[in-house]
BAPABA-662813 format. One record per residue: residue in three letters; x, y, z of N, C-alpha, C in turn. Coordinates in pm, 1 decimal, padded with zeros to 6 digits. Layout:
BEGIN
code; n.east; n.north; n.up; ca.east; ca.north; ca.up; c.east; c.north; c.up
ala; X; Y; Z; X; Y; Z; X; Y; Z
...
This chain:
BEGIN
code; n.east; n.north; n.up; ca.east; ca.north; ca.up; c.east; c.north; c.up
met; 14083.4; 06730.6; 12392.6; 14142.7; 06837.3; 12469.4; 14267.6; 06783.7; 12537.8
ala; 14366.0; 06871.0; 12552.6; 14491.0; 06832.3; 12617.6; 14551.3; 06952.5; 12688.8
tyr; 14629.8; 06923.4; 12788.4; 14706.5; 07024.7; 12860.3; 14852.2; 06984.6; 12855.6
ala; 14939.9; 07084.1; 12848.6; 15082.9; 07058.1; 12855.6; 15134.2; 07106.9; 12990.6
val; 15220.2; 07026.2; 13050.9; 15279.0; 07059.5; 13179.5; 15430.7; 07062.8; 13162.4
gly; 15492.2; 07171.8; 13204.7; 15637.2; 07182.8; 13198.4; 15700.0; 07114.9; 13318.9
val; 15799.4; 07031.1; 13293.4; 15871.1; 06961.5; 13401.3; 16021.2; 06978.7; 13379.5
arg; 16096.3; 06972.7; 13487.9; 16241.9; 06987.7; 13477.6; 16309.7; 06866.0; 13417.8
asp; 16254.0; 06748.1; 13442.8; 16316.8; 06623.4; 13397.6; 16209.7; 06527.3; 13347.1
val; 16193.1; 06523.1; 13216.2; 16089.0; 06438.1; 13157.0; 16114.3; 06290.9; 13187.9
ala; 16238.9; 06248.3; 13184.4; 16270.9; 06107.2; 13211.1; 16232.3; 06069.2; 13353.8
ala; 16260.9; 06155.6; 13449.8; 16224.0; 06128.5; 13589.0; 16071.9; 06127.4; 13605.2
thr; 16004.9; 06216.9; 13535.5; 15858.8; 06221.2; 13539.6; 15800.4; 06092.2; 13483.5
glu; 15855.9; 06046.6; 13373.0; 15809.0; 05922.0; 13312.2; 15830.6; 05804.1; 13406.9
arg; 15946.5; 05796.3; 13470.1; 15972.6; 05687.2; 13565.6; 15874.6; 05690.8; 13681.9
leu; 15849.3; 05809.5; 13733.5; 15756.0; 05825.2; 13845.1; 15615.3; 05778.9; 13806.3
leu; 15569.3; 05823.3; 13691.2; 15434.9; 05785.3; 13646.2; 15425.2; 05635.0; 13620.7
arg; 15520.3; 05580.7; 13546.4; 15518.8; 05435.8; 13518.8; 15529.9; 05355.6; 13647.6
gly; 15613.5; 05400.5; 13740.4; 15631.2; 05332.2; 13867.5; 15505.3; 05328.9; 13951.9
asn; 15414.1; 05420.6; 13923.2; 15287.1; 05426.0; 13994.3; 15172.5; 05369.2; 13911.8
gly; 15207.9; 05298.4; 13804.5; 15107.3; 05229.0; 13724.9; 15023.8; 05316.9; 13634.0
ile; 15071.7; 05436.2; 13603.6; 14997.6; 05527.1; 13515.0; 15031.4; 05491.4; 13370.4
pro; 14930.6; 05459.9; 13289.0; 14956.6; 05428.9; 13147.4; 15002.3; 05554.2; 13072.9
leu; 15103.4; 05540.9; 12990.2; 15157.1; 05653.5; 12915.3; 15158.9; 05623.8; 12766.9
gly; 15161.9; 05729.8; 12690.0; 15178.2; 05719.4; 12546.3; 15284.9; 05817.4; 12502.8
arg; 15307.5; 05825.7; 12373.8; 15401.9; 05922.1; 12316.7; 15333.1; 05991.7; 12200.2
thr; 15354.1; 06121.4; 12191.8; 15301.0; 06196.5; 12079.0; 15385.0; 06164.5; 11955.7
ser; 15342.1; 06211.6; 11839.5; 15419.0; 06188.2; 11717.1; 15556.8; 06253.9; 11723.6
ser; 15570.8; 06356.0; 11809.0; 15701.5; 06420.0; 11824.5; 15782.6; 06361.0; 11940.2
gly; 15727.6; 06257.3; 12006.5; 15801.6; 06186.3; 12110.1; 15775.4; 06230.9; 12253.0
glu; 15684.3; 06325.9; 12273.4; 15655.1; 06371.6; 12408.7; 15571.9; 06268.0; 12484.8
val; 15599.1; 06256.9; 12613.0; 15526.9; 06163.5; 12700.2; 15392.0; 06224.7; 12736.6
phe; 15286.3; 06141.6; 12736.6; 15155.8; 06192.5; 12779.0; 15073.6; 06084.3; 12847.4
val; 14982.8; 06129.5; 12932.0; 14881.7; 06043.2; 12992.4; 14758.9; 06055.4; 12902.4
pro; 14708.0; 05944.2; 12848.7; 14592.2; 05950.1; 12760.5; 14468.2; 06005.4; 12831.7
ala; 14383.0; 06071.2; 12755.6; 14261.6; 06132.1; 12810.7; 14176.3; 06030.8; 12886.0
arg; 14165.7; 05908.8; 12837.9; 14080.3; 05810.0; 12904.8; 14131.9; 05774.0; 13044.3
glu; 14258.8; 05802.3; 13069.6; 14318.6; 05774.6; 13200.1; 14322.7; 05898.1; 13289.7
ala; 14290.1; 06015.5; 13234.2; 14303.2; 06141.3; 13308.2; 14172.4; 06221.5; 13304.0
phe; 14062.3; 06153.9; 13328.9; 13931.6; 06219.8; 13338.7; 13895.1; 06300.3; 13214.4
gly; 13932.5; 06249.0; 13096.2; 13889.3; 06308.0; 12969.8; 13981.5; 06412.2; 12908.7
val; 14095.0; 06439.7; 12970.8; 14187.6; 06538.9; 12917.7; 14328.8; 06480.3; 12916.7
ala; 14389.6; 06474.5; 12799.5; 14526.7; 06424.7; 12791.0; 14622.1; 06523.0; 12858.9
ile; 14724.8; 06470.3; 12924.2; 14825.1; 06554.2; 12990.3; 14960.2; 06524.0; 12926.9
ile; 15016.4; 06624.7; 12861.5; 15145.2; 06611.5; 12793.2; 15253.2; 06670.3; 12883.1
phe; 15365.8; 06603.2; 12892.8; 15476.7; 06651.7; 12975.1; 15589.6; 06697.8; 12885.6
arg; 15631.5; 06824.0; 12905.5; 15737.0; 06884.1; 12825.4; 15851.8; 06929.7; 12913.2
gln; 15972.9; 06906.9; 12862.4; 16094.4; 06950.7; 12931.5; 16100.3; 07102.1; 12928.3
thr; 16128.7; 07164.2; 13043.8; 16148.0; 07308.3; 13050.6; 16287.5; 07339.0; 13102.2
ala; 16335.3; 07453.9; 13069.3; 16466.9; 07496.1; 13118.0; 16458.5; 07534.5; 13265.4
gly; 16564.9; 07505.8; 13336.4; 16571.9; 07552.1; 13474.5; 16541.8; 07452.4; 13570.6
């Protein structure tokens, strides 16, 4: 199971997560995500949104 979260700046989100020691991965299409084993069983994908 996974959830997608829209963010204004994926690069800033990635820096924030990495800076706080959160392990990240990348999907086959290059999206940043927190693996399910690190997020209570549900992967969290971060997607760039307009605005």
